[in-house]
N, C-alpha and C positions, 0 to 999 in steps of 0.2 A: 567277100560277098559273091554269090553266084551272079553271072551276067543276066540282066533282065531285059536288055535290048531296048531301053527307053532313054530319051533325052533327059537331061537334068533341067529342072525348072526352078527358078528362084521365087519363093513365095513369101519370104520374110527376111528381115535384116538381123534377126536374132533367133534364138531357139524358143521364143514364146509366141510365135505365130502372129506377129504384127503384120498386117496385110500391106503389101507393096504393089504398085503398078509397074512391074518391070517385065521386060521381054525374057523369053526363055534363053538359056545358055545352050548353044549348040555343042554339046559335049556328050558323046555316046559312051555308055558304060560297056566296056568290052571284056569284063572279067578280071580286071586288075584290082589292086587295092583301092579302097575308097577312104578318103580322109575327110572328116567333118570337123571343122575348126571353130572355136569361139574365143572371145577375149572378155570374160566377165570382169566387171569392176570389182576390186577387192574391198568389199563393203561388209561390215558387220551388221547385225540386226538393227542397231541404233543409228547407223550411218546412211540408211536407205531413205530416199525420198518417196513420195506417195506413189509415183509411177513405178518405181522399182519394187516397192512392196506389193503392188498389184501384179507385177510380172512374176514375182516369186510365188504369190498365191496361185496364179494361173498354172504354174508348173508343178506345184507340190500339194496344194490344199486337198486334192482328191486322194492323196496317198499317205500323207504324213501329218499326224496330229502334232501340234506345237510347232508348225512350220515357221511361225513368226519369230521364233528364236534362232533361226538358221542364218548363216552368212549367205549373201547373195549368190555366191558361186555354187551353193547347194542345188540351185535350179538346174545348172548344167549337168551335175552328176545324176540328178533324177531323170532328166531327159535322155542322157546317155544310157542309163540302166534300162529305161523303157525301150530304147532302140535295140538293146541286146535281147529283149524278149522276142524279136523278130528274126535276128540273125546271130550266128556265132561270130563273135568279134571281141576286140579289146578296146578299152578307152583309157586315157590317162590325162590328168590335169596337173598343172602347177596351181595350187590353191592356197588360200589363207590357211595357216596351220591350225586354226581354231576348229575346223570341221573334224579334226582328229583328236580333240581335247574336250574335257569337261562334259557339260550337259549335251552338247551337240552330237556327241558320239551316240548316245542312247536315243536321240531323236531321228538321226539320219541313217545310220549304218544298219540297224536291224532290218529296215525295209530293203536296202540295197542288197545286203548279203543273203537275206531271206529269199531272194529270187534265184538262188543257185549260182550266184556270182562269188568270186573270191578276189582278194588282193594279190596280184601277181608279182608286183614289185613296188617299192616305196623308198623315198628319200626323206629322212627325218628333217626337222626344222633347220632352216638356214636363212640367212639374210640375203635378199634378192633385190637387185635394182638393174636398170639398163641405162643406155646412153641417151634415151629420149628426154625431151624437155618435160618437166613435171613427172618424172618416172615414179613408179609406185613406191619403191623403197620400203618394202614390207618383209616380214618374216613368213616364209612359205614352206610348204611340203610338196612333194611330188607323189602322186598316188596312181598306180596303174591297176586296172580292174579287168578281169577276163571272165568269159562264160565257159572257158575250157576247164575241165576238172583235172585233178592229178598233178603230179610234178611238184618240185620245190618252188619256193618264192625267194626273191632276192631283196635283201634289206640293206640299203646304203645309209651309212651313218658317219658322223665325225667322232673320232675317239678322244680320250681325255688329253691327248697330246696335240690335238688339232689336225691329225691325219685323217684321210678318207679310208673307210673300210667297207667291205661288202661281205654279207653273210648269206649262205644258202640255208633257209629254214623251212620247216614243214608247213608253216602257216604264219601269216602276218595278221595280227588282230587290228581292228580299226584304231587302236591307240598307237599303231605303228611300232609295236614290240612283238617279238616272237611269242606265239602262244595261241590258245583257243580263242574263238570269237565270243568273248564275255563282255557284257554291257553293264556299266555301273550307272544307276540313276540316282539323282539327289534324294536325300531323305530329310524329313523335318525333325526326326528324333535320332539320337545316337543308337547304333546297332549293338554295341558291346559294353557300354559304360553309361551310367546315369548323369555324369557331369555334362552340362549344357554349355557349348561354346557358341557365343553369339557375337554379332557385330557390335562395335563400339557405338558411342553416341555421336549424333550429327546435329550441331546447333542450327545450321542453315541461317547464319547470322550476318552474312556479308562481312565477316571479320570483326564485328563489334564486340563479341564476347570473349575473344582470345587476345592476349597481350603478354608482354614481357615482364620481367621481374621489377623493373623500375616503376612501371605503372601499378603493379600489384602492391609493392611496398608503400608507395605514396598513398594509394587508396586506403590501405589498412591503417596507416599512420593517421590519416585524416578522419577515417570512419572505422573504428575498431570492430564495429558490429559486422562489417563485411568479411571478416576473416573466415567465418564458417561458410560463406557463399562463394569463395574463390578457391578452386582446387587445382592441383597440378595436372596438366594435360599432356598426353603422350600420343604423338603421331610417329611417322617414320623417322624424322630427324631427331626428335626428342629421345626416342628409344635407341637409335643406332649411334648417334653422334653426341649425345649428352646435352643437347640444347634444352633450355628451360623455357617453358611456356605455361601460362596460367589460363584457366577458364572461369568465367563468371556464370553462376547459376542463380539467377534472380529468384527462382521458385523455392530456393532454400531459405529465403527471407519471407516474412509476412508481406502481403500486398501493401499494407500501410507503410512499412519500412522502406521498401524499394521505390515506391512512388514518391516518397518524400526525400529520397537521397539523390542528389544531382549526378553522382558518378554512375549509379545504376540506371536511373530514369532516362538519362541521355542515350545510353546504349540500348535500352529497351525501345526507345523511339526510333533509333537508327535501324534496328532489326525489323520493326513494324514497316518502315518505309521500304527496306530492301525486299522483304517478302512480298509486299503488295505490288511490286514492280515485276515479279517473276512471271514468265510465260506459263508456268505450271499452275493448274487450278488448285491442286492440293497445297502448294506453297502459299498461294494467295490466301487461301482459307486459314492457313496457320498464322497469318498476320493478325488475326483476331486474338491470338494468345501469344504475343511476342516474347513474353517472359519464360515460355517453355521451349525446350528443344523439340525439333520435329521428330527426332529419334532419341529418346532419353533412356539409356540403359545404365546410368550411373549407379554404382553401389559403393557404400562407404567402406566396405571390408577390403582386405588385401585381395588382389586379383592377379591373374596371369595374363600377360600381354602376348599376343601371337601376331606377327607381322603379316600383312596381306601378300607382300611380294617376297620371294626368296630368290636371291641372285643365282643365275646360272653357274654351275660349278660347285656350289655349296653341297656339302655332304649331309648337312642336318638343317632342319628348321631351328631357328634360335628364339625360343620364347624367353620372356623375362618376368621376374616376380616383382610386382609393384606394391608399395606400401598402401596402407589405408588412405582413403580420401584421394585416390588417383582416378583420373578419367581417361579411358581409352577412346580415341577419336576414330570414327569410321573413316575408311573402310577396313581398318584393322579389327582384330578380334580379341575377345576377353573371355575368361572362364574363372569361376570362383576358385580361390586358392586355399579353401578349407582343407583340401587334400592335395598333395603334390604328385599323386599318381598321374593325373593328366599332363603335368609338366614333363615327367619322365617319358611318357608315351610320345608326346609331341616332339621332343628332342631326340627321339630314337632314330637310328638309321633305317629301321624297318618302316617307320612312318614317312620318312623322306622318300623312300622308294615308292610308297603307295601314292603320295600326292603328286610325285613326278609323273606317275602313270595316268591317274584318273582326273586330276585337276587341269584347269586351263593354264594358259601362259599369256604374259604380256611380252611380246617379242619372243625372246628366249628365256626370260625369267619365269619362275613358277608363280602362279597366282593361287594363293591358298583359298580354300572354300570350306566353310563350316558344313554345309549341306552335302558336299561331295567328298571332301577330304577327311573331316573328323567324324561325321555321322555314319559314314559307310565303312570306316576303318575296322577291319576284322581283327580284333585284339586276341592274340593267342591266350588261351586259358590254361 
C-alpha cells in the first residue's frame, strides 16, 4: 500500500463494522506492508446462530445471491475482495474446504474472480488442528488471491503416497485444480441421460419403523398379512457391511388393517409422538399422517443404490444393484435399474473424477450429490 500518512483507528472488533468505543491506536503508516488479520469461526450455513447469519448478510447480501448457503468464512473473503478494489494487494485465508467445493463455488467465486482477481496459490484439503483448548480440528484449505495479473500459480497438494508436492500451473480454478475458471451449478434434471437419480426415503420415525430380522420374523409369523408391508432397508452399513435391517411401511396396508394390528399401531403411535415433539414445523405437521414417510420414494422394482459418501482414496464410486422390494434410506441415492447404463456410468473412473472435482466433501471423503454429480455429468456420446 502507498503511505497515506494517517494514524490507524480501531472502529470494529471484526470485519462487519460492529461499532466499538475504543481509542485510536497510535501507529503511523510509513509505507511498509499492511497486514489485516481475522479469525472467522469455521461454521457452515447450518451451524451459524442468528447474530452470525446477520453478520454474513451484512457482508454479502448486496453482492451475492444465495449468500445464506455460504460458510461464515465467506464474509471474510468478500470483505478482502472489496478491499482489493481500492489497492493492489494479496489476501489469503485458511478456510473451511467447502467454499471450494460443491454449490458454494458457483455462489461465491464468480463474484470474487469476476473483479479481476485470481488465485495465486492454494493448498488442497488437509486436516488442521492446533494446541489450543477446544481447537477447531477441521478439514481446511489455504487460498491466496491477488489483484496482480500474469505469472504462474502454485498448487500445493498431497500425492497418493502421502508426500507433499507443489506444481506451477497457469491457473488454479476455484475447485483448486489446474484449469480454467469454470463454475458448475446444480441442476434439477440430468444433462445427458433421462434416468433420474433421487434421494432415498426418509421415515422420520424416531427409529420406530426400522428393526432387525428377529423382530421382522416374529411379526410375520404372528401376522402374515404384514409380509407385504415390511421391506429390506439399505443404508451405509447395510450396503457396505452386509447388515440386515427391515423397514415397516404402514401405508402399504389398508388403514383398517394397520389400526387393528398391535405391531403396526404401536409403532405408528410412537412416530406420531416423535414427530409432534420436533422443533421443525414441517415435521410437527407430518405427525398428522404418521403412517406415511416424510420423504417416500419407495418403488417395488429393482433399483440401483448409490452411497452418499465415497471414502478418500477410492478410485470409483461403488453402486449396488438391489432386488425388488428394497428401500434405499436417505441420504443415499437410488435410480431405477430398468437399464444398467446408469450403473456403468456411475461406476466409471471418469464419473469419479467428475464428482471428486465438483461435489462437496465431508472432511476429506467425497459427498455424492445427485443435482451436482449426476445431473451435471457430461456423458461422452
